[in-house]
C-alpha positions as CSV (number, residue, x, y, z in Angstrom):
1,X,0.1,-0.1,-0.1
2,X,1.5,3.4,-0.8
3,X,1.5,6.0,2.2
4,X,2.1,9.8,1.7
5,X,2.9,11.7,5.0
6,X,1.6,15.3,5.4
7,X,3.3,16.7,8.7
8,X,2.9,14.1,11.4
9,X,-0.3,12.5,9.7
10,X,-0.3,9.8,7.0
11,X,-2.7,9.1,4.4
12,X,-3.3,5.8,2.6
13,X,-3.7,6.9,-0.9
14,X,-5.6,3.7,-2.1
15,X,-8.5,4.8,0.3
16,X,-8.3,8.5,-0.8
17,X,-12.0,8.2,-2.2
18,X,-15.1,7.3,-0.1
19,X,-13.0,6.8,3.0
20,X,-15.3,6.3,5.9
21,X,-15.0,8.5,9.0
22,X,-15.1,5.7,11.5
23,X,-11.8,4.4,10.0
24,X,-9.9,7.6,10.3
25,X,-7.1,7.2,13.0
26,X,-7.4,9.1,16.3
27,X,-4.7,11.7,15.3
28,X,-6.4,12.4,11.9
29,X,-9.6,12.8,13.6
30,X,-8.0,15.4,16.1
31,X,-6.7,17.3,13.0
32,X,-9.7,17.2,10.8
33,X,-11.7,18.5,13.9
34,X,-9.1,21.4,14.5
35,X,-9.4,22.3,11.0
36,X,-13.0,22.5,10.9
37,X,-12.8,24.6,13.9
38,X,-10.8,26.9,11.7
39,X,-12.4,26.8,8.3
40,X,-15.7,26.2,7.0
41,X,-16.3,22.5,6.0
42,X,-16.0,23.4,2.2
43,X,-12.9,25.3,2.8
44,X,-11.4,22.4,5.0
45,X,-12.3,19.8,2.3
46,X,-10.2,22.0,-0.4
47,X,-7.3,22.3,2.2
48,X,-7.2,18.3,2.6
49,X,-7.7,17.7,-1.2
50,X,-5.1,20.1,-2.4
51,X,-2.5,20.0,0.5
52,X,-3.2,16.6,2.3
53,X,-3.8,15.0,-1.3
54,X,-6.5,13.2,0.6
55,X,-10.3,13.6,-0.4
56,X,-12.6,13.8,2.6
57,X,-16.1,15.5,1.7
58,X,-17.3,18.2,3.7
59,X,-20.1,15.9,4.9
60,X,-17.6,13.5,6.3
61,X,-15.7,16.3,8.2
62,X,-19.2,17.2,9.5
63,X,-19.6,13.8,10.7
64,X,-16.3,13.7,12.3
65,X,-17.1,16.9,14.2
66,X,-20.3,15.4,15.3
67,X,-19.0,12.3,16.7
68,X,-15.9,13.7,17.9
69,X,-16.4,17.4,18.7
70,X,-18.1,16.2,22.0
71,X,-14.8,16.0,23.5
72,X,-14.2,20.0,23.7
73,X,-18.1,20.4,24.2
74,X,-17.8,18.2,27.5
75,X,-14.3,20.0,28.5
76,X,-15.0,23.4,27.5
77,X,-12.2,24.8,29.7
78,X,-8.7,23.1,30.3
79,X,-8.1,21.7,33.6
80,X,-4.7,23.7,33.6
81,X,-4.5,27.4,32.9
82,X,-2.9,28.3,29.4
83,X,0.0,30.3,29.8
84,X,0.5,33.6,27.8
85,X,3.4,33.1,25.4
86,X,5.6,36.0,24.4
87,X,8.6,36.0,22.1
88,X,11.9,35.1,23.2
89,X,13.8,37.5,24.7
90,X,10.6,40.1,25.7
91,X,10.4,41.6,29.1
92,X,6.8,42.7,29.8
93,X,5.4,43.7,33.4
94,X,2.1,42.3,34.5
95,X,-0.5,44.8,35.3
96,X,-3.3,42.5,36.2
97,X,-6.0,40.8,34.3
98,X,-8.9,42.1,32.0
99,X,-12.3,40.6,30.9
100,X,-14.5,41.6,28.1
101,X,-17.6,40.4,26.8
102,X,-19.5,41.0,23.6
103,X,-22.4,39.3,21.3
104,X,-23.0,38.3,17.7
105,X,-25.8,36.8,16.2
106,X,-26.0,33.1,14.5
107,X,-28.6,31.9,12.2
108,X,-30.1,28.8,13.6
109,X,-32.5,26.7,11.6
110,X,-36.2,27.0,12.7
111,X,-35.3,29.5,15.2
112,X,-33.7,32.6,13.2
113,X,-30.9,34.6,14.4
114,X,-29.8,34.1,18.0
115,X,-27.0,35.8,20.0
116,X,-23.6,34.2,20.8
117,X,-22.2,35.8,23.7
118,X,-18.3,35.8,23.9
119,X,-15.9,36.3,26.7
120,X,-12.1,37.1,26.8
121,X,-9.9,37.0,29.6
122,X,-6.4,38.3,29.2
123,X,-3.2,39.8,30.9
124,X,-2.8,43.3,30.9
125,X,1.1,43.7,30.2
126,X,3.5,46.6,29.4
127,X,6.8,46.1,27.5
128,X,8.0,49.4,29.4
129,X,9.4,49.2,32.9
130,X,6.9,50.8,35.0
131,X,7.7,54.4,36.0
132,X,5.3,56.5,38.4
133,X,6.2,59.8,36.2
134,X,4.6,58.3,33.0
135,X,1.1,56.9,31.9
136,X,2.1,53.2,30.9
137,X,1.4,51.8,27.6
138,X,-0.4,48.7,28.3
139,X,-1.9,46.1,25.8
140,X,-3.8,42.9,26.3
141,X,-2.5,39.2,25.7
142,X,-5.3,36.8,25.2
143,X,-5.5,33.7,27.5
144,X,-8.8,32.2,26.9
145,X,-11.8,32.9,24.9
146,X,-15.2,31.3,25.7
147,X,-18.6,31.6,24.1
148,X,-22.0,30.3,24.5
149,X,-25.2,30.2,22.4
150,X,-27.6,31.3,24.7
151,X,-28.6,33.8,27.3
152,X,-26.8,35.7,29.8
153,X,-27.7,33.0,32.5
154,X,-26.4,30.2,30.4
155,X,-23.0,32.8,29.5
156,X,-22.3,34.0,32.9
157,X,-21.2,30.5,35.0
158,X,-19.2,29.4,32.0
159,X,-17.4,32.8,32.0
160,X,-17.0,32.5,35.8
161,X,-15.5,29.3,35.4
162,X,-13.0,30.4,32.9
163,X,-12.1,33.2,35.2
164,X,-11.5,30.8,37.9
165,X,-9.3,28.7,36.0
166,X,-7.3,31.4,34.6
167,X,-6.6,33.4,38.1
168,X,-8.6,36.5,37.5
169,X,-10.2,36.6,40.7
170,X,-6.3,36.4,42.2
171,X,-5.3,39.2,40.1
172,X,-3.9,42.3,42.1
173,X,-6.2,44.5,39.8
174,X,-8.7,43.7,37.4
175,X,-10.8,45.7,34.7
176,X,-13.8,44.9,32.4
177,X,-13.7,47.1,29.3
178,X,-17.1,46.8,27.2
179,X,-19.2,48.8,25.0
180,X,-21.8,49.5,27.5
181,X,-24.5,47.0,26.9
182,X,-26.6,46.7,30.2
183,X,-26.4,42.8,30.0
184,X,-22.6,43.1,30.2
185,X,-22.5,45.4,33.4
186,X,-25.2,43.2,35.0
187,X,-22.9,40.2,34.6
188,X,-19.9,42.5,35.8
189,X,-21.9,43.6,38.9
190,X,-23.0,40.4,39.9
191,X,-20.1,38.1,39.4
192,X,-17.0,40.5,38.8
193,X,-17.8,43.3,41.7
194,X,-14.3,43.9,42.4
195,X,-13.2,44.9,38.8
196,X,-13.2,48.2,37.3
197,X,-16.2,49.0,34.8
198,X,-14.7,50.7,31.9
199,X,-16.9,51.9,28.9
200,X,-14.8,51.2,25.6
201,X,-13.2,54.6,24.5
202,X,-13.8,54.0,20.8
203,X,-17.8,53.3,21.9
204,X,-17.6,56.4,23.8
205,X,-15.8,58.6,21.4
206,X,-18.4,57.3,18.5
207,X,-21.1,58.5,20.7
208,X,-19.4,61.9,21.2
209,X,-19.3,62.0,17.5
210,X,-22.8,61.3,16.8
211,X,-23.6,64.0,19.5
212,X,-21.6,66.5,17.3
213,X,-23.4,65.6,14.1
214,X,-26.8,66.1,16.2
215,X,-25.4,69.1,18.0
216,X,-24.5,71.0,14.4
217,X,-26.4,69.2,12.0
218,X,-25.7,71.5,9.0
219,X,-22.2,73.1,10.0
220,X,-19.8,70.4,9.8
221,X,-16.9,72.8,10.5
222,X,-18.4,73.5,13.9
223,X,-19.4,70.0,14.7
224,X,-15.6,69.0,14.1
225,X,-14.4,71.6,16.7
226,X,-16.9,71.0,19.2
227,X,-15.9,67.3,18.9
228,X,-12.0,68.1,19.1
229,X,-12.9,70.4,22.2
230,X,-15.4,67.7,23.9
231,X,-12.9,65.0,23.3
232,X,-10.5,66.3,25.5
233,X,-13.1,66.7,28.3
234,X,-14.4,63.0,27.8
235,X,-10.8,62.0,28.0
236,X,-9.6,64.2,31.0
237,X,-13.0,64.7,33.0
238,X,-15.1,65.4,34.8
239,X,-17.8,65.4,32.2
240,X,-20.0,68.5,34.1
241,X,-19.3,70.8,31.2
242,X,-20.2,68.3,28.5
243,X,-23.3,67.1,30.2
244,X,-24.4,70.8,30.6
245,X,-23.6,71.8,26.9
246,X,-25.8,68.6,25.8
247,X,-28.8,69.3,28.0
248,X,-28.6,73.1,27.0
249,X,-28.9,72.0,23.1
250,X,-31.7,69.9,24.1
251,X,-29.7,66.6,23.4
252,X,-30.9,64.9,26.6
253,X,-30.7,61.5,25.3
254,X,-27.0,61.8,24.7
255,X,-26.6,63.5,28.0
256,X,-28.2,60.6,29.7
257,X,-25.7,58.3,28.1
258,X,-22.7,60.1,29.3
259,X,-24.2,60.7,32.6
260,X,-25.1,57.3,33.1
261,X,-21.4,55.8,32.4
262,X,-19.4,58.7,33.9
263,X,-18.0,56.3,36.5
264,X,-16.8,54.2,33.8
265,X,-15.4,57.0,31.9
266,X,-12.5,58.3,33.8
267,X,-10.2,57.3,31.1
268,X,-7.0,59.4,32.4
269,X,-7.4,57.8,35.6
270,X,-7.7,54.3,34.3
271,X,-4.5,54.8,31.8
272,X,-2.7,56.1,34.8
273,X,-3.4,53.1,36.8
274,X,-2.3,51.0,34.1
275,X,-6.1,49.7,32.9
276,X,-6.9,49.3,29.1
277,X,-9.6,51.5,28.0
278,X,-10.4,49.6,24.9
279,X,-12.5,46.2,24.3
280,X,-11.2,45.8,20.8
281,X,-9.7,42.4,21.5
282,X,-13.2,40.8,22.3
283,X,-15.0,42.7,19.6
284,X,-12.2,41.3,17.2
285,X,-12.9,37.6,18.3
286,X,-16.5,38.2,17.8
287,X,-15.9,38.7,14.3
288,X,-13.8,35.6,14.0
289,X,-16.4,33.5,16.0
290,X,-18.9,35.0,13.3
291,X,-16.4,34.1,10.1
292,X,-17.0,30.3,11.4
293,X,-20.5,30.4,12.4
294,X,-22.2,33.3,10.4
295,X,-20.7,33.6,7.1
296,X,-23.0,34.5,4.3
297,X,-25.4,31.4,3.6
298,X,-24.7,29.9,6.7
299,X,-27.5,28.5,8.9
300,X,-26.8,25.9,11.7
301,X,-28.7,23.2,13.6
302,X,-28.8,24.2,17.4
303,X,-26.8,21.2,18.0
304,X,-24.3,21.7,15.4
305,X,-23.6,25.4,16.7
306,X,-23.2,24.5,20.3
307,X,-20.8,21.8,19.3
308,X,-18.8,24.0,17.1
309,X,-18.5,26.9,19.4
310,X,-16.3,25.5,22.0
311,X,-14.1,24.1,18.8
312,X,-13.7,27.5,17.4
313,X,-13.0,29.1,20.8
314,X,-10.1,26.4,21.5
315,X,-8.7,26.9,17.8
316,X,-8.4,30.7,18.3
317,X,-7.0,30.9,21.9
318,X,-4.5,28.3,20.8
319,X,-5.7,25.8,23.5
320,X,-7.2,23.0,21.2
321,X,-4.4,20.2,22.0
322,X,-4.6,21.0,25.5
323,X,-8.4,20.8,25.8
324,X,-8.4,17.7,23.6
325,X,-5.8,16.0,25.5
326,X,-7.8,16.9,28.7
327,X,-11.3,15.7,27.4
328,X,-12.4,12.0,28.0
């Protein structure tokens, strides 16, 4: 029998066509599930055909995920924390932990569009030695992504379990930057009461830009000047001048937004304390979840989407092999 190798996996060419998933080796099944979490079934089929020189139909890939994907569904979190990986020679300083939440929509057959809630837990690090005389430049190194197709009641326990696994509650300081959705602050208040809540700077800035347009709808130059001035107010605080201006201009809706969240908008204070003021990492991952689960024309059975969600999470945060090994 002629055998050709691709990496550490070997494929029998005399069974290249019509091979039943039941005879795949355990190692090949692991690779197929990983590939199906990375790409659509059709794309994974093409990769196997062109690079693996092995014809595996998209329906066969789907069956493999259905049969083997339960390993990651049952073991949604690794038993040991996944360590952050830095390039050799990097010197970083730990500023604590951060946690973000967001949501996206997935099309479920016979149900319509349903929300997928996504969480990110990461380390906040700085590449520069901490110096009390300067504002630290920090960034987030993701540790784990977790996602649930369901409501807050289903999502929150999974997120808390991930936070416990990755030492979030033991961190000297922790923050929750998010886009301002009320369900997010509800989860934060209930399960993470000691973490600093921060409205994502870019969302707040976008609200301010919308307010500038409403303030001067037909005067773009005045709107731009107002936005520049009020951006400084928003960043440095306090927000009283901004609130007074908006209320005086009969823009109480915008004023209410900034007044409601002003304790979460102390951006200069947050930066000086080493907290990240943006939630871009989790929003990027929501888009990456949607690339696999909500691409044009995709519709899932609920069981299929629920099985793929932890696989996709494990592929994105590079914990797939550890979770697979820990599963039974």
